[in-house]
MARKOL-103769 format. One record per residue (C-alpha): chain; x, y, z. Coordinates in pm, whole numbers, plus 50000, padded with zeros to 5 digits. Layout:
// residues N
A  X  Y  Z
...
// end
This chain:
// residues 85
A  50877  51092  50894
A  50589  51065  50649
A  50219  51079  50730
A  50023  50777  50603
A  49677  50851  50464
A  49447  50557  50392
A  49163  50586  50142
A  48812  50501  50271
A  48775  50221  50016
A  49096  50066  50146
A  48959  50061  50500
A  48652  49874  50374
A  48867  49625  50182
A  49066  49548  50499
A  48752  49384  50641
A  48759  49127  50359
A  49124  49029  50406
A  49209  48701  50575
A  49298  48731  50944
A  49625  48552  50869
A  49758  48841  50658
A  49600  49135  50840
A  49875  49195  51103
A  50153  49192  50842
A  49956  49425  50613
A  49899  49672  50899
A  50268  49656  50990
A  50371  49718  50629
A  50142  50022  50611
A  50281  50161  50938
A  50638  50103  50816
A  50569  50319  50509
A  50572  50621  50743
A  50936  50554  50825
A  51048  50438  50481
A  50812  50491  50186
A  51052  50308  49954
A  51126  49981  50136
A  51325  49691  49999
A  51122  49523  49728
A  50905  49822  49636
A  50830  49858  49265
A  50728  50169  49074
A  50421  50097  48863
A  50465  50137  48488
A  50256  50415  48337
A  50224  50626  48649
A  50434  50907  48787
A  50430  50825  49156
A  50244  50499  49222
A  50432  50219  49390
A  50363  49864  49501
A  50481  49645  49786
A  50412  49277  49847
A  50274  49137  50169
A  50230  48764  50121
A  49973  48715  49845
A  49844  49071  49885
A  49967  49390  49720
A  49955  49743  49856
A  49947  50023  49601
A  50035  50368  49726
A  50158  50707  49613
A  50431  50922  49764
A  50417  51299  49789
A  50770  51391  49894
A  50709  51766  49896
A  50452  51740  50178
A  50577  51410  50331
A  50259  51209  50270
A  50212  50846  50169
A  49860  50771  50042
A  49750  50408  50040
A  49528  50373  49733
A  49444  50005  49709
A  49498  49670  49886
A  49391  49347  49724
A  49491  48991  49641
A  49764  48968  49379
A  49532  48820  49115
A  49277  49102  49154
A  49486  49410  49229
A  49532  49538  48873
A  49174  49479  48756
A  48947  49782  48733
// end
């Protein structure tokens, strides 16, 4: 079982997410501990270990460190804003 680590900025961005999507986003994050590569995950182009999963209109970007069994949630945002810097 993996340990899920959530970045501080991600915790702040959770406050801005619609209440409708919040329970499913929290469930998806918790499920990453059991299976960090769920059905529908996509490896991001141009990175070694960044992945993305969809939760409704939101995207969760995370990295997997298999050697120490850690999943780090890096970013959560609406699909139209997730890849902007």
